[in-house]
C-alpha positions as CSV (number, residue, x, y, z in Angstrom):
1,M,99.7,140.4,123.4
2,S,100.0,141.1,119.7
3,A,102.6,138.6,118.8
4,P,103.0,135.0,119.8
5,Q,105.4,134.4,122.6
6,L,108.0,131.7,122.4
7,L,110.5,130.4,124.8
8,R,114.2,130.7,124.3
9,A,116.3,129.6,127.3
10,T,120.0,129.3,127.5
11,P,120.8,125.8,128.8
12,S,122.9,125.6,132.0
13,L,125.2,123.1,130.2
14,L,126.2,126.0,128.0
15,H,128.7,128.0,129.9
16,T,130.9,130.8,128.7
17,P,134.5,129.5,129.1
18,S,137.1,131.6,130.8
19,P,139.6,133.3,128.6
20,P,142.2,130.8,127.6
21,S,145.9,131.3,128.2
22,Q,146.5,131.3,124.4
23,P,144.2,132.9,121.8
24,L,141.5,130.8,120.4
25,F,142.6,131.8,116.9
26,P,146.1,132.6,115.6
27,S,146.9,136.2,115.0
28,P,147.3,137.5,111.4
29,K,151.1,137.4,111.9
30,T,151.1,133.6,112.7
31,L,148.7,132.6,109.9
32,P,150.2,130.3,107.3
33,P,150.9,131.7,103.9
34,A,148.1,132.1,101.5
35,G,149.5,129.5,99.1
36,G,147.5,126.7,100.7
37,S,144.3,125.1,99.5
38,S,141.1,127.1,98.8
39,H,139.5,125.4,101.8
40,Q,142.3,126.6,104.1
41,R,142.1,130.2,102.7
42,Q,138.3,130.2,103.3
43,R,138.8,129.1,106.9
44,Q,141.4,131.9,107.4
45,R,139.0,134.5,106.0
46,Q,136.3,133.3,108.5
47,R,138.8,133.6,111.3
48,R,139.8,137.1,110.4
49,R,136.1,138.2,110.3
50,A,135.2,136.6,113.7
51,P,138.3,136.6,115.9
52,G,136.1,135.8,119.0
53,A,133.4,133.7,117.4
54,V,133.7,130.8,119.9
55,S,131.8,132.1,123.0
56,S,130.4,128.9,124.5
57,E,130.9,125.2,124.6
58,L,129.2,122.1,126.0
59,Q,130.6,121.2,129.4
60,W,129.8,117.5,129.4
61,S,133.4,116.7,130.1
62,R,133.4,118.3,133.5
63,K,131.6,117.7,136.8
64,P,129.5,120.6,138.0
65,Q,130.8,122.4,141.0
66,L,128.7,121.8,144.1
67,A,127.7,125.1,145.7
68,G,126.6,125.7,149.2
69,E,127.1,123.8,152.4
70,T,126.4,120.0,152.3
71,P,124.3,118.2,152.8
72,R,121.7,120.3,151.0
73,V,118.1,119.6,151.9
74,V,115.7,120.4,149.1
75,V,112.0,120.1,149.2
76,I,110.1,119.7,145.9
77,T,106.6,121.0,146.2
78,S,103.7,122.7,144.4
79,G,100.5,122.8,146.4
80,K,98.5,121.5,143.5
81,G,98.4,117.8,142.7
82,G,99.3,116.3,139.4
83,V,101.8,118.9,138.2
84,G,104.8,116.6,138.3
85,K,106.4,116.8,141.7
86,T,107.2,113.1,142.0
87,T,108.4,112.9,138.4
88,T,110.7,115.8,139.0
89,T,112.0,114.3,142.2
90,A,112.8,111.0,140.5
91,N,114.5,112.4,137.5
92,V,116.4,115.2,139.2
93,G,117.5,112.8,142.0
94,L,118.7,110.3,139.5
95,S,120.4,113.0,137.4
96,L,122.3,114.1,140.5
97,A,123.4,110.5,141.1
98,R,124.6,110.2,137.6
99,L,126.7,113.4,138.2
100,D,128.5,111.4,140.9
101,F,126.7,113.0,143.9
102,S,125.3,111.0,146.8
103,V,121.6,111.5,147.0
104,V,118.8,110.4,149.3
105,V,115.3,110.9,148.1
106,V,112.6,110.9,150.7
107,D,109.0,110.2,149.8
108,A,107.1,112.3,152.4
109,D,103.6,111.5,151.0
110,V,101.9,109.5,153.7
111,G,99.6,106.7,152.5
112,L,99.9,107.7,148.9
113,R,103.6,107.2,148.1
114,N,104.5,106.9,144.4
115,L,108.2,107.7,144.3
116,D,109.2,104.0,144.7
117,L,107.1,103.2,141.6
118,L,108.8,105.8,139.4
119,L,112.2,104.5,140.5
120,G,111.2,100.9,140.0
121,L,112.0,100.1,143.7
122,E,108.5,99.2,144.9
123,N,109.3,95.5,145.6
124,R,112.3,96.3,147.7
125,V,110.8,98.6,150.3
126,N,110.6,96.5,153.5
127,Y,111.0,99.2,156.2
128,T,110.1,102.9,156.4
129,A,110.9,105.9,158.6
130,V,108.1,105.0,161.0
131,E,109.8,101.7,161.8
132,V,113.0,103.5,162.4
133,L,111.4,105.9,164.8
134,N,109.6,103.0,166.6
135,G,112.9,101.1,167.0
136,D,111.9,98.2,164.8
137,C,114.8,98.6,162.4
138,R,118.0,100.6,161.8
139,L,118.1,103.6,159.4
140,D,120.4,101.8,156.9
141,Q,117.8,99.0,156.7
142,A,115.1,101.4,155.7
143,L,117.2,102.9,152.9
144,V,116.7,101.3,149.5
145,R,119.7,101.5,147.3
146,D,119.3,101.8,143.5
147,K,121.2,99.0,141.8
148,R,121.7,101.0,138.7
149,W,123.3,103.9,140.6
150,P,124.4,102.9,144.1
151,N,124.8,106.5,145.2
152,L,121.0,107.0,145.0
153,E,119.0,105.8,148.0
154,L,115.2,105.9,148.7
155,L,113.6,106.4,152.1
156,C,109.8,106.2,152.4
157,I,108.0,107.7,155.4
158,S,105.3,105.1,155.7
159,K,103.8,102.1,153.9
160,P,100.8,102.5,151.6
161,R,97.3,102.7,153.2
162,T,98.7,103.4,156.7
163,K,98.3,106.4,159.0
164,L,101.1,108.1,160.8
165,P,101.2,108.2,164.6
166,L,100.1,111.3,166.2
167,G,103.6,112.2,167.4
168,F,105.0,112.2,163.8
169,G,105.5,115.7,162.5
170,G,108.1,118.2,161.4
171,K,110.3,117.5,164.4
172,A,110.3,113.8,163.7
173,L,111.2,114.3,160.0
174,T,113.9,116.7,161.0
175,W,115.4,114.0,163.3
176,V,115.4,111.6,160.4
177,V,117.2,114.1,158.2
178,D,119.7,114.8,160.9
179,A,120.3,111.1,161.3
180,L,120.9,110.9,157.5
181,K,123.4,113.8,157.8
182,A,125.3,112.1,160.6
183,H,125.4,108.5,159.4
184,R,125.3,108.8,155.5
185,A,126.5,112.3,154.9
186,P,124.9,112.6,151.4
187,D,125.4,115.6,149.2
188,F,121.6,116.0,148.7
189,V,118.5,115.1,150.6
190,I,115.5,115.6,148.3
191,I,112.1,115.5,149.9
192,D,109.0,114.8,147.7
193,C,106.3,116.9,149.3
194,P,102.7,115.8,149.2
195,A,100.0,117.8,147.6
196,G,98.0,120.4,149.5
197,I,99.0,122.7,152.4
198,D,97.9,120.6,155.3
199,A,99.9,118.9,158.0
200,G,101.8,116.7,155.5
201,F,103.0,119.8,153.7
202,I,104.2,121.4,156.9
203,T,106.0,118.2,157.9
204,A,107.8,118.0,154.6
205,I,109.1,121.5,154.5
206,T,110.2,121.7,158.1
207,P,113.8,120.3,157.6
208,A,114.4,121.9,154.2
209,N,116.5,125.0,153.5
210,E,115.8,125.1,149.8
211,A,112.7,124.6,147.8
212,V,111.9,123.8,144.1
213,L,108.4,124.8,143.2
214,V,106.9,122.8,140.3
215,T,104.0,124.4,138.4
216,T,102.3,124.2,135.0
217,P,101.3,127.2,132.8
218,D,97.6,127.3,133.9
219,I,95.9,129.7,136.2
220,T,94.8,127.0,138.8
221,S,98.4,125.8,139.3
222,L,99.8,129.3,139.4
223,R,97.3,130.4,142.1
224,D,98.4,127.4,144.3
225,A,102.0,128.0,143.5
226,D,101.8,131.7,144.6
227,R,100.1,130.6,147.9
228,V,102.8,127.9,148.6
229,T,105.5,130.5,147.9
230,G,104.2,132.7,150.7
231,L,104.0,129.7,153.1
232,L,107.6,128.7,152.3
233,E,108.8,132.2,153.0
234,C,106.9,132.3,156.2
235,D,108.7,129.1,157.2
236,G,112.1,130.7,156.6
237,I,112.9,129.2,153.2
238,R,114.2,132.0,151.1
239,D,116.0,130.0,148.4
240,I,113.0,129.1,146.2
241,K,113.4,128.2,142.5
242,M,110.7,127.3,140.0
243,V,110.3,124.5,137.4
244,V,107.7,125.0,134.7
245,N,106.4,121.6,133.6
246,R,104.4,120.4,130.7
247,V,105.1,123.3,128.4
248,R,103.7,123.1,124.8
249,L,105.1,125.5,122.3
250,D,102.2,124.9,119.8
251,L,99.7,126.2,122.4
252,I,102.0,129.1,123.2
253,R,102.2,130.1,119.6
254,G,98.4,130.0,119.3
255,E,98.2,132.1,122.5
256,D,96.2,129.3,124.2
257,M,98.8,128.8,126.9
258,M,100.8,131.3,129.0
259,S,104.5,131.5,128.1
260,V,107.2,130.9,130.6
261,V,107.9,134.6,130.6
262,D,104.3,135.2,131.8
263,V,104.7,132.6,134.5
264,Q,107.9,134.0,135.7
265,E,106.4,137.5,135.8
266,M,103.4,136.3,137.8
267,L,105.3,134.4,140.4
268,G,108.5,136.4,140.5
269,L,110.7,133.3,141.1
270,P,114.1,132.3,139.6
271,L,113.7,129.8,136.9
272,L,115.4,126.4,137.4
273,G,114.1,124.6,134.4
274,V,111.5,124.3,131.7
275,I,110.2,120.8,130.9
276,P,108.3,120.3,127.6
277,E,105.3,118.1,127.3
278,D,106.5,114.6,126.4
279,A,104.4,111.4,125.9
280,E,107.5,109.4,126.9
281,V,106.9,110.4,130.6
282,I,103.9,108.1,130.8
283,R,105.8,105.2,129.3
284,S,108.8,105.7,131.7
285,T,106.4,106.0,134.7
286,N,104.6,102.7,133.9
287,R,107.9,100.9,133.4
288,G,109.6,102.3,136.6
289,F,112.4,103.6,134.4
290,P,113.2,107.3,134.9
291,L,113.1,109.5,131.9
292,V,116.7,110.6,132.1
293,L,117.9,107.0,131.5
294,N,116.2,106.8,128.1
295,K,118.5,106.2,125.1
296,P,118.3,108.1,122.9
297,P,117.5,110.9,125.3
298,T,114.2,112.8,125.0
299,M,113.7,116.6,125.2
300,A,112.1,116.3,128.6
301,G,114.9,114.0,129.9
302,L,117.5,116.5,128.8
303,A,115.6,119.3,130.4
304,F,115.6,117.4,133.7
305,E,119.3,116.9,133.5
306,Q,119.9,120.6,132.9
307,A,117.7,121.5,135.9
308,A,119.8,119.1,138.0
309,W,123.0,120.7,136.8
310,R,121.6,124.2,137.7
311,L,120.5,122.9,141.1
312,V,124.1,121.7,141.8
313,E,125.7,125.0,141.0
314,Q,122.8,127.1,142.4
315,D,122.3,128.6,138.9
316,T,119.2,129.7,137.1
317,M,118.1,130.1,133.5
318,K,116.5,133.1,131.7
319,A,113.4,133.0,129.6
320,V,113.0,135.6,126.9
321,M,110.2,136.6,124.6
322,V,110.8,136.2,120.8
323,E,108.5,137.6,118.3
324,E,108.0,135.7,115.1
325,K,108.2,137.4,111.8
326,P,105.1,137.1,109.7
327,Q,105.5,134.6,106.9
328,K,105.9,136.1,103.4
329,R,103.1,135.1,101.1
330,G,103.4,134.9,97.3
331,W,101.1,135.9,94.5
332,F,99.4,132.4,94.6
333,S,98.5,132.6,98.3
334,F,94.9,133.4,97.2
335,F,94.7,129.9,95.7
336,G,96.0,128.3,98.9
337,R,99.6,128.0,97.9
């Protein structure tokens, strides 16, 4: 790799608009006479040079079109711990709720749940899915609604430091998801998968029909991600997309970190989003305030919002390799200038 590799991705919020009914620029016959001001004549010349210059626009004013059959059950997994599965679940789930979709996020990590902490709902979890299965409460009592965005609800599988009964497995979680479909009818059910590929992993992926694989640009995470991809395909999940987390462009420029292009070539998965390294993630986690709610928004928060937009429309992004031109050095470069 002779030249540094950089990431250049086209955001999903940038869509090429359909051809309008009227031309974007007036034809030369309809242009006003040249007797106007110099500023108007300069704009006219620019229009004549580039009759189709406007090729994309921000689509913040429209709601993304929901693709696929609802409710869509998506599992967020990685295999390796500490790559950002729970952070991705919290921010993508809240971004979907802000886009006016009804979302239920399920923390399937038994005994080590953290999703309630990231959402700031840890003091409101009184019942879990285990109590629902035991008949101790109703399903709506186990669902915790976010006060900031009421169309986002949290369901925890069990309480911290508890063990699941022996009968709880993939079939039990499938029953819970089917009950959510029947009684709540959400647009999305997002399952936060625990780390590893043991029984908890098998339980979490059983009711899902889509998967988002979270990885980081290091060889240990990529090996685990490749293994998890094979297990997902064996379970019948074919719609698998990838989120590359904690990307640092300075390390990519110095060839100390693999680029997103290299990661995509190694795993061979469609790219849902690229999340840059951001120190604000730690602050938002400790406050129980998801990153996408920060004002002003951070780069990582915007990346999560764009990933949620692509997830709604079942879209992907493309990473390309850009070679930097060597910097020109003057006569005084020998003296350090």
